[in-house]
Structures are given as C-alpha cells and as structure tokens.
N, C-alpha and C positions, 0 to 999 in steps of 0.2 A: 504494500500500500504506500503511495506517495504521501509525503508530509504536506500539511496545509500550505506552507510557504512554497514548496516545490510546485504544487498544483497552481498556485497563484502566479508563479513565474512562468509556467507553461502557457497559461492563458494570456499573460502579458506578451510573451513572444509571438503568439499566434496573432494578436491584435496589432502588433507593431513591426511587422516586416522581418521577423527573425524565424527562418524556416529551419527547424531542427529535424534531422532525419529520424524516422522511427527505428532505425537500426542502432541509435544511441540510447543507452539506458542511464538516465541521470539518477544518482543515488545520493541520499541525504543522510549523513551520519551526524549524530548530535555532538560528537567531539571534533570531528575533522572536516565538517562541512560537506559540500557537494563534490562528487567525483563523477567521472564518466566511464562507463563500461560498454562493451559491445553486446547488443541483444543477439546478433547473429554474426557469422563470419563477415569481416570487412576486407575488401580487396584494395590494393594499391590503385589510386586514381579515383576511388569513390568520393563524391562530394557529399559530405555529411552535414553541412550547414551552409545556408545562404543568409547573410546578415546585411540589412539595409544600413547604409551609412548614417541615415537620420535616426536610426534606432540607437546609435552610439551616443554616449554622453560626452560632448566636447564643448569647447568654448563657443563654437559657432552654433550649436544646437541648443545650448542651455538658455533658460529664461533670463539668466544673469549676463547674457552676452554684452548688452549695452553698458552695463556697469563695469564689466571687466575691461572692455575695450576703451572706455572713457578714462579708466585708470592706467591705461597703457600696460596692462599685465598680459603676459603670454606664457607659453610653456607650461611646466608643471605648476607654477604659481597661479596662473590663470585657471588651469584645470582644477586646482584645489578649491578655488572660489566657486567654480561651477558646481562641483560636487557638494560643497557645504551648503550652497544655496538650494539645490534640489532636495537635499536631505531636510532642510529647514521647512520645506513645504509639506512634508509628510505625504498624505494620500493625494494631495492636490498636484503633486509633481507628476509629469508625464512618465517619469521613470520609477514611480513608486513600486510597481510590481517587480522591477529589477533590483532596486536598491534594498528591498526588504530581504533578499536572499543573500546579500553580502554581510560579512561580519561588521561590527562597529569599527574595528580596526584590525589590521594584520599584526601579529605579535612579533614585530621586528624590533631589534635593539633600539631603534629610533624612539619607541614608545616606552622603553623600560625606564625604571627609576634609576637615579644616579647610584643608589646603593646596589642595585642589581648589576649595573654596568661594572662597578668597581669589584664586586665580589665574584662575578662570573666571567668577565672578559679581561681581567687584568693580565697584561703580558701578551695578549693576542693581537693580531693585526687590527682588530676592530676597536679596541679600547679607546685609543686616542682619536681615531677617525670619528666614532659616534659622538664622542664628547664635543668635537669640533662641529659636527653636524648640528648638535643641539644649539650651540651658540649662533650659528648662521641662520638656522630656521627661526629662532626666536627673533633675530634681527629682521628677517623677512616679514614675519608676522607683524611686528611692531611698526615697521615702516610702510608696509603695503596693505595688510589686511585690516588692522585696527582702524585706520581712517575711514574704511568703507562702512563701518557700523553706524556712522552718524547720518548716513543717507539711504538706509535700507527701506524697502517698501514696508507699509504698516503690517502686512501679514507675515513678516519675517522677523524672528526673534534674534536680537543681536548676540545672545548667548550662543547661537549656533555658529558663530564665527570666532569663538575663543581659541586660545592657544592649544588646548587639548583637542578641540575639534579639528584644528588645522593639522596637528600631528597625526590624528586619525586619518584624515583625508590624504595626507602625504604618504602614509603607510600603504593605503589602498592603491594609490596611483603608482608608487614605486613597485609594488608587487603584481599589479594586474593590468596596467595600461598598455596599449598598443600604439605604434605609429601608424596612423590611418592613411594619410596622404598629405600633400603640401598644403592643401586648403584647410582641412580640419586639424592638422597637426596630430598630436597624440590625444587619445581619448579612452574612455571606458567602453569596452566592446562586450555586450551581453552574450552569454553562452560561451564565447571563445575563451573567456577568462576562467572557466570552470575546469579546464583540462589541467591535470597535475603534471609536474615536471619529472623527467628522468634523464640524467646526463647521458648524452651520446646514444639515446634510444628514442628518437622522435618517431611517433606513429602518424601524427596529423600535423598539417602545416597551415598557417594562416596566410592568406594571400589576397590580392586585389582582383576584382572581376573586370574593371574597366580602368582606363588610363586618364579619363577626364571627368570633370564635374560639370553639371549643367548650371546655367545661371540661376541665381536665387530669384524666387518669385517677387521679392521686395525690391528688385532692381539694384541690389547692392553690387559690390565689385564682382566682376566675373571670376569664377573659381579658377584656381591655378591647376595646372596639370597634376594629376595624382602620381605619386612616385610608384616605381615598380619594386621598391624594396620590400622583401619579405621579412617581417619581424616575428621573433618568437613570442609565444604566449607569455604573460607575466602574471602568473597566479601562484600563490604559495602552495607548495606541495604538501601532501599529507605525510604524516610521520610514518616510519617503517612499519609500525604496528597498526596501521589504519584498519578499521572494520568497515566492510562494505555492505553490511546488513542495513536494510531500510528501517527507519524509525516507524513504529506502528502508526497508521493513519487515524484520522478522526472517525466519528461514527458515520454511518451511511446517510443520515439526514443531512449532516454538514456537507457531505460530498454531493448529494443531490442538489442542495441549494447552490453550491459553487458551480455545478454544471449548468444550472439555469442562468447564473450570472455570466458564465462563459458564452452561452448562446446570445445573451443580450449584448455582450461585448462585440460579438461577431457582427452585429447589426450597426454598431456605432464605430466607424473607422476613426482611429486615432490620427492626430496630426503627424505622427511619426511615420505614417504609411505613404506619404506623398512621394518620397524619393526612393525608388527601388534599385538605384545603382548600388552595387554592394560589394561585400567581402565574402570570401569563401573559406571554409575549413575543408581541406582535401587530404585524404589518406595518402601517405607516402610509403606505407608498407602494409602487408597483410596482418590482420589482427583476428585471432580466433574468438568465437562466441564466448562471452563470459569474462574475457580478459579486460583489464583496464586500458583505456586509450590515453596515451601520453603525448604531450607536447614537450618541447625542450626549450629552455631559455638561453641556450648556448653552452659552450664548454667552460664552466666556471669552477673555481676552487670553492672550498667551504666558507672561506671568509666572505667572498662575494655573494654566495648563496644566502648566508645568514644575514648579511647586511641588507640585501635588497628584497629577499623573499621570505626570510624568517625560518629557514630550515637548513639542515646539512645532510650530507650523504656519507655513510661509512666507506672507507677505502676509496675516496675520490681521487682519481689519477691526475686531476688538474689542480690539486692543492699546491700552494707555494708558501714560502716564508720570506718575509722581507727583512733585510738588514739595513737599517737607516745609515745614511752617510755620517750622521752625527756620531754613531758608535765607532765608526772608523776613525774619524778625526779625534775622538776622545782617546782612543788607543794611541794614535800617533803623538798627540801632545803629551801623553804620559811617558812616552819614550824619547821624544825629541822636543824641541821648542815649538811654540805656536808659529813663529816666523818660518821655521823650517817646514812645518806642515802646510802652511798657506802657499809657500813657493812651489812645493811638489804638487799640491792639488791644482794650482794654477797651470802648471806645465801639462798635467793630465788633461785639463780642459782645453788648452791650446792645441793639443794633438787631436781634438775632436771628440773626446769621450765625455759622456754624461751618464748619470744613473737614470732610473725611472723617476718620474715626478708625479706627485699627487698633492693637490692643494698647496700647502706651504712646506712640504718635505721632499727630500730626494732619497732614494733607497735603491737597493740592489736585490734582485730576486734569487731565491734558491729553489730549484725545481723539486718536484715530488720525489725524484730519485736522489736528491741530496747534492746535485751539481750546482755550484755557484755561478752567478753571472760573470762572464769574462771581464766585463768592465771593472768589477770589484778586484779581480786578481791583478789586472793591469795597474790599477791604482796602488794596491799594496806593493806591487813590484817596483813602481816608480818611487814610492815612499822609502823603499829599502835599497835603492841604487846607491853604490859608492859615490862620493862627492864628485870625483873626477869624471865618472861616466855620466852622472846627472848634468854636470856643467857642460860637457861636450854636446849632449843632447839638447839642452836648453839653448846653447849658442847656435847650434845648427837650425833649430826651429826659428830663432829670432832673426838670423841673417837671411834665411831663405824665405821665411814667411809662408812656408808650405804646410800650413795647418790643414789637416785632412778631415773632411766631413765623414759622417758615419757611412754614407754610401760610397764616397770616394776611396775609403780605406780598402774596400773590397776589390777594387779594380785598378787602383793607381799603382804604378811601378816606382814612384818616388817615395816609398815608405821608409821609415827609419829602421835601421837594423842595429841590434846589439848582439855581439858574440860573447857567449859565456862557455868557455871550454870548447867542446866540440859542437855546442848547440848555438844556432843562430836564431834570434828572436826578431820578428818583423811585426811592428805594432799593427794590430787588427787582423793579422793573418796566422799567428801562432796558435798552436794547440794549448789547452789549459795546462797540460802536464809540464810543459817547458816553463811556464810561469810559476809553478809550485816549487820554488826553492825552499830550503829549510826555513829561511827567515819568513817567507810568505806563509808557509804552513803554520809556523808557531804564532804569527800574528793573527792569522785567520782563526785558529783554535781559541785564542784569547778573546777575540771578538764574538765568537759563537758562545763562549761562556757568559759574556756580557748580555747577549741576546737571551740566553736561557734564564738568566737571573731575573728578567722582567716578570716571569711567572711567579716569583716569590719562592721562599724556601719551605713553605708549609707542606707542600706535596710534590712528590717526584712524578715522573712519567708513569711509573708502575702504579703509583697511588691513583692517578687520574684514570688509568685503564680499569682498575678495580671499581672505582666509583661509577664509571660509565656503565659497567655491566650490571650494576644494581639499580640503575635508573628505571623508573616506571613511567611509561607514557599513557595518557597525555598529561598526567599530574606533574611530572618533573620535566616538562617540555623545555623550559629555558635552561635548566641545568644540563639536560641531555645534549642539546645542540651546542651549548658552550663547551662541554667536555669533548664532544666530537671534534670541535675546532682545536681545542688545546692539545688533545692527543695527536691529531694529524700534524700540527705544527711541530710539536716536540719530537715526533718520530722523524720528521724531515731534518731537524737539527742533529739528531742522532746519526742519520744517514750521512749528513755533511761531514761529521767527524770521521766516519768510516771512509768516506770518499777522500778526505785529506790524507789519511794514513796510507790508503791503498795507492793513490797516485804518487805520493812521495816515494814509496818503495819501488814502484814501477820505474820511476825516473832514474833512481840511483842504482837500479839493479839489485836492490836489497842492501846496498851499502849506504852509509851516511855520507851526505855531501858536505862540503865545507860550508859552514854557516856564513852568510853574507851579513856583516855587521857594518852599517853605514856610519860614517863619521859624523859626529854631532857638531 
C-alpha cells in the first residue's frame, strides 16, 4: 500500500506534466524516504520518465521570480529564495504536492550543530570546510535574504525566511538540484531527485529532450538555448541498511476519497501543464525486476559525498586525503628559517607548480592507494636541495625567464635537469621514485604524522574501525558516516606511509642512500 504522501505526489505528477513510467515502483520508507525500484525488467534505452520543465521549481517558474530578480539574486541563492517562498505558501503553492514529499532538510554537515561538527568531523577534510561554509552562508543570508523580509506579500510569513530555513533550503538544493538549461539554470526536478546514488553504477540518466525554449507567454526575454549537458541526479542516498518495505497505507475510505480528489484534479489543469518541452530519465543499463534503480552523482570520494549529499560509501575507491600546504611550510620553518622556506617555495612556483586550491587554502592530494601528488614531492625536493644546486637552478630560471606552465612542462624540451648520481631529474617529467630521496621520505613521514595528529589522540584507526562496526542505522547516522570518512582517510595515510617505505627501498635497491642535508 502506498503512503498518503506518496499517493498525493503521484496525483500531483499526473496533474503537472510529470509522466512516470508504470515500470517504476516508488517506495516510501519512514526512515530513509522515497526510493525507486523496478516493477519489471528494464532495458537499456527505456524512457522511464518525461518531466515538463515548468513542473520544475526554478527561479523562472517560482511565484517569487519578480522579487528574486529585482534583488539581482541568481544561482543557488536565488533558488533558495524560490524554495523558501513556495514552502511558505503551504497548500497554496503550485508545488505543494511535490514539496510535501521532500524532507524538511537533508542531514548534511551544513545543518549540524557546531558541537557535532567538532566532535564528529575533527581532523577530517570537512571540519574546516563546513565551518567556513557556515560563516559564508550566514553572511549571504544577512546581506541578501534578510532584507527581503521587509517587502514580502501579506500571505507570506517572514519567519519562513530565517537562517534555519535558509540552511534547510541550501541543504535540499545542494543534494537534489539539477542543471536544467541556460534559461532556467538549476532547479528542483520532481521525480528525478528520488533516485538514490551508487558510485560508478549508474542505471538511469537525466537528460534534455529539446535544445531550445519557447518564448514566454508574458513576452519576457526570449529563452536562451538549452544546454546539452547531462547532469547527475542530486539526491541523498539511502544508508547501506535501507529497508525497502512500504509503510502501511491508510484505510480504504481515505484512499477512496483521495481517488475522487484525483479525478477532480484531472479535470482542472494546473498552470504547470502549459509547457510540455521536457526532460527525460533514460535507462543506461538493464535492471532486473525488483532491483533498485540508481543514478550516480559522479565519481566522488566520501568527503565530497558527505559534504554535498549527507552520506558515505564503504571502501570508496575515489577517496582522497588532502595535505595542506600550511603543514609543509610548518615543517620547513621548523627545520630551516622562514626566509629560506619562502625563497624555495617561490622558486617552486616560478617553475610553474601549484597545489590544488579550495576557497582560501592550497593543498596536495593523496590518492586512495596512498600515492602523493607529484607537486608535493617536487616541493619537498626543492626545499631539500643543497644550496649550490638551488642557487644554480634559481639563477638559470631568473636569467632565462623560462618559467614553465603546467601544460608546457609536459611537452617542452627546455626543462630543467638535475643529476643526482646516476639519476637525472627533469622537472615535471620524472617519476615519483626518483624524487623520494631519504630527506624527502623523512620529511614526508613527519608531515603525515602532523596530518594524522589532527584527528586527536583519543582514538586510533583501530578504535575508529571498532566503533564503526557497532554503529546502528538510522539512529547513529551522523556518527556512522563521520566514522566512515575518518576510517577511509586514516587508512589512506597508513597506505602513504607504506608507499614511502616501499618506494624508498625500490630506489636504493634495498640499500640506504646518502641523506641529503641542505645547508641552512
């Protein structure tokens, strides 16, 4: 038996240009929300949903469009206003039947308390990032959302635009929105956002039916061409222990009453039915009857999945750990002077090298196999060069001005070369094992210890693994996903240590190399 809210959603879809194939079985679980399974065998190429663009909740379709555009808001900020506005209308909103099936918010770290962030995410990739998100989001709300509350329509409660409501809207948009086309931008796409995620195992794909939009009936600006970009679904996945049993339905009298309402709805076409240009959900592989139908949000590690969608996956092959540039400079300044460190870092940059950048930080990635980013090894290598070698390299770069871009290093023949014994190192072309001198290995191990210390001394990797095994879902949801992230990151750091020792032994043939000690 379908739940009341699921029946209401199905009636809304039928009335508003969302055609859901009868081959799809929508299941509503009281803990994990709605998921999608196959009623019968589905074949590659089957179209399982047609969705009118005007059924999507976007800035252009929302009743708050004039207010949003007058305030020059766009992107996720403008969409957040549209979502909060439609929610504030309750049953009066054209999207009421759709909005009632969504959770109040997705349980992303974005909506966690500071206490939970500090206790659960300390040391992980997300701890600092989410705290910075909180600051930026509050500034956005204060600067752009709060001023709108003084000019709201009389039927809209200003409390519907508070900071908690804004965070809730942001969490839904982050986890469920799609890029629709150039005209609509991103928006909430009913039905498409119900498919759960599975990394590297996409069953169904979200795509566009047409490339252009018709002119609006109110003679507004002509619609821009729709993009052909296919975007992944953006809906939080169910936990690994999700139940797919349906919640028992209401009594038959309620169902009969709702069926009568459905018949009445069929006779009253909604304003959302006008534009039938649409979006499609198309099967990209065969799915057997009874199996869940998955979308994929891309190839993401657990930090990205938890940050944007609120869940993690065990043994995720796309996990990474970041080592901040700040940790590297801290190590260097503890061994050498600050001036020495700045000079070597400047040469590294002049040679065309940089780390990865995110907001106000620069970092280096360590892959799921424990292999460090080459740019990190090159930086450590330059920091540990003997003074005479460093000076020659710096002079050559200064006099020739042949600074190499990231792309140019791969093809240019005017690269810098340094010969160490029988090994010749060409910047940007050498293998990592040649970079792993004893000095670089020891420095890297020290930096790894610094990175590991961010998790605190109260629990080891082994302790975290034991705690993870005892977690019960859905009750321990936040703890569970935080521990999956912590364990995956700490395992990568452990692999990095093994990588360093293995590569060092391979390079030296099992013999110790002469330690390179730079002159201070």
